[in-house]
C-alpha positions as CSV (number, residue, x, y, z in Angstrom):
1,M,-24.3,-54.8,-27.3
2,S,-20.6,-54.9,-27.8
3,D,-18.0,-52.1,-26.9
4,M,-17.0,-50.4,-30.2
5,N,-13.6,-49.8,-28.5
6,D,-13.0,-53.6,-28.3
7,L,-13.3,-55.2,-31.6
8,T,-11.1,-58.1,-30.8
9,E,-12.2,-61.5,-32.3
10,K,-11.5,-64.4,-30.0
11,T,-10.0,-67.5,-31.7
12,L,-11.7,-70.7,-30.5
13,N,-10.0,-73.2,-32.8
14,T,-7.6,-73.2,-35.6
15,E,-7.5,-76.0,-38.4
16,R,-4.6,-75.9,-40.8
17,K,-6.1,-76.6,-44.3
18,Y,-3.1,-76.2,-46.6
19,T,0.7,-75.8,-46.2
20,G,2.7,-74.8,-49.1
21,K,6.2,-73.5,-50.0
22,I,5.5,-69.9,-49.0
23,I,1.9,-69.8,-47.5
24,S,-0.3,-71.7,-45.2
25,V,-4.0,-71.5,-44.9
26,D,-5.9,-71.8,-41.5
27,L,-9.5,-71.9,-40.9
28,L,-10.5,-70.3,-37.6
29,D,-13.5,-70.5,-35.4
30,I,-13.9,-67.2,-33.9
31,E,-16.2,-65.4,-31.4
32,L,-17.2,-61.8,-32.1
33,P,-17.2,-59.4,-29.1
34,D,-21.0,-59.7,-28.9
35,G,-20.8,-63.4,-28.5
36,R,-21.7,-64.5,-32.0
37,K,-19.7,-67.3,-33.6
38,T,-18.3,-67.3,-37.2
39,K,-15.3,-68.5,-39.3
40,R,-12.3,-66.8,-40.7
41,E,-9.9,-67.9,-43.4
42,V,-6.3,-66.7,-42.8
43,I,-3.3,-66.9,-45.1
44,R,-0.3,-67.3,-43.2
45,H,2.9,-65.7,-44.9
46,D,6.1,-64.5,-43.5
47,N,6.7,-60.8,-43.4
48,A,8.6,-59.1,-46.0
49,V,10.4,-55.9,-47.1
50,A,9.9,-53.5,-50.0
51,I,12.4,-50.9,-51.1
52,L,12.0,-47.7,-53.2
53,A,15.4,-47.2,-54.4
54,R,17.2,-44.3,-56.0
55,R,20.5,-44.1,-57.9
56,P,22.9,-41.0,-57.3
57,D,21.7,-39.7,-60.8
58,G,18.1,-39.4,-59.3
59,K,16.6,-42.2,-61.3
60,F,14.7,-45.0,-59.4
61,V,15.4,-48.6,-59.6
62,F,12.3,-50.8,-60.0
63,V,11.9,-54.4,-61.1
64,K,9.7,-56.0,-63.5
65,Q,8.5,-59.6,-63.2
66,Y,5.7,-61.9,-64.1
67,R,3.3,-62.5,-61.4
68,K,1.4,-65.6,-62.0
69,A,-1.6,-64.7,-59.7
70,A,-2.1,-61.5,-61.8
71,E,-1.2,-63.3,-65.0
72,E,1.0,-60.3,-66.2
73,A,4.4,-58.7,-65.8
74,L,4.4,-55.9,-63.2
75,I,6.7,-53.1,-62.5
76,E,7.2,-53.0,-58.7
77,V,9.5,-51.8,-56.1
78,I,12.2,-54.2,-55.0
79,A,10.9,-56.7,-52.6
80,G,11.2,-60.1,-51.0
81,G,10.5,-62.2,-48.0
82,L,12.6,-62.0,-44.7
83,E,14.5,-65.0,-43.8
84,A,14.0,-66.5,-40.3
85,G,15.3,-64.0,-37.7
86,E,16.5,-61.5,-40.3
87,D,16.5,-57.9,-39.4
88,P,14.3,-56.0,-41.8
89,I,16.9,-53.5,-42.8
90,E,19.5,-56.2,-43.6
91,G,16.7,-58.0,-45.6
92,A,16.1,-54.9,-47.6
93,K,19.8,-54.5,-48.3
94,R,20.1,-58.2,-49.4
95,E,17.0,-58.0,-51.7
96,T,18.2,-54.9,-53.3
97,A,21.6,-56.5,-54.0
98,E,20.0,-59.8,-55.2
99,E,17.3,-58.2,-57.5
100,T,19.1,-55.3,-59.0
101,G,22.8,-55.7,-58.4
102,Y,23.0,-52.4,-56.6
103,D,24.5,-51.9,-53.2
104,V,22.5,-49.7,-50.6
105,T,24.6,-46.8,-49.5
106,S,21.8,-45.4,-47.0
107,I,18.4,-46.6,-46.0
108,K,15.4,-45.1,-44.3
109,F,12.3,-46.8,-42.9
110,L,9.0,-45.4,-44.3
111,T,6.2,-47.4,-42.9
112,T,4.9,-51.0,-42.5
113,I,1.8,-52.1,-44.4
114,I,-0.7,-54.9,-44.4
115,C,-1.9,-55.3,-48.0
116,T,-4.8,-57.6,-47.5
117,P,-5.8,-57.6,-43.8
118,G,-9.1,-59.3,-44.5
119,Y,-7.4,-62.6,-45.1
120,C,-3.6,-62.4,-45.0
121,E,-1.4,-61.6,-41.9
122,E,1.8,-60.6,-43.9
123,R,3.4,-57.2,-42.9
124,I,5.5,-55.5,-45.4
125,H,8.3,-53.2,-44.1
126,I,8.8,-50.4,-46.6
127,Y,12.1,-48.6,-47.0
128,F,13.7,-45.8,-49.1
129,A,17.3,-46.5,-50.1
130,E,20.0,-44.6,-51.8
131,L,22.1,-46.9,-54.1
132,S,25.7,-47.2,-55.3
133,E,26.4,-45.6,-58.7
134,T,26.9,-48.8,-60.5
135,A,25.4,-52.3,-60.3
136,H,27.6,-55.4,-59.9
137,G,25.2,-57.9,-61.3
138,Q,22.1,-59.7,-59.8
139,D,22.1,-62.7,-57.6
140,Q,18.5,-63.9,-57.9
141,D,16.9,-66.9,-56.2
142,P,16.7,-69.9,-58.4
143,D,13.0,-69.5,-58.8
144,E,13.0,-65.8,-59.7
145,N,12.9,-64.1,-63.0
146,V,13.4,-60.4,-62.2
147,Y,14.6,-57.5,-64.5
148,P,15.7,-54.1,-63.2
149,V,13.8,-51.1,-64.7
150,I,15.2,-47.6,-64.4
151,L,12.8,-44.8,-64.2
152,S,12.8,-41.1,-63.8
153,E,10.4,-39.5,-61.2
154,A,8.1,-38.3,-64.0
155,E,8.1,-41.8,-65.6
156,V,7.1,-43.3,-62.1
157,E,4.2,-40.8,-61.7
158,D,3.1,-41.3,-65.5
159,G,3.1,-45.0,-64.8
160,I,0.9,-44.6,-61.7
161,R,-1.4,-42.2,-63.4
162,N,-1.7,-44.5,-66.5
163,A,-2.2,-47.7,-64.3
164,T,0.9,-49.3,-65.7
165,I,2.3,-49.2,-62.1
166,F,-0.4,-50.4,-59.8
167,D,1.1,-53.0,-57.3
168,A,-0.2,-52.1,-53.8
169,K,3.3,-52.2,-52.0
170,T,4.7,-50.0,-54.9
171,L,1.9,-47.3,-54.6
172,A,2.2,-47.3,-50.8
173,A,6.1,-47.0,-51.1
174,W,5.8,-44.0,-53.6
175,A,3.1,-42.2,-51.5
176,C,5.2,-42.5,-48.2
177,F,8.3,-41.4,-50.1
178,K,6.5,-38.3,-51.5
179,L,5.0,-37.5,-48.0
180,A,8.3,-38.0,-46.2
181,R,10.0,-35.3,-48.3
């Protein structure tokens, strides 16, 4: 019988099954704490940042973009992958400017989440940012098609209640923002 305090699964072998532009997929042979052997599939994805952003007028800046995996346009917090060696706060400021055109005037760390720990290693560092009064224009990546959406607090909460805002990182950011008040 295994120790319930040590649930570590020992990796015996890793085989890379796929390498793409933003993800890789590994098949792992593992040993459970009690000695049984099994397999795990793990998606390798760089860490990211997500930013719940508020303008000086109290309205929040989200983004709307089509998500092919979901086959629909989603309203989400600002988010993006970190560049190699990039500090998460700097990445959050960069992503905010690129996706919305607003500059960050202050920023606060809220939490780090793993959206799908059953098969993906990606960690998303979530921040709350206060923004400049005006936007200077987006500077999106060449493969992005992102549109800023300005919402009041009531509109955000209506969207969550009505399931028009249901992206996991966005729900986590909103919950942590509300709890941090």
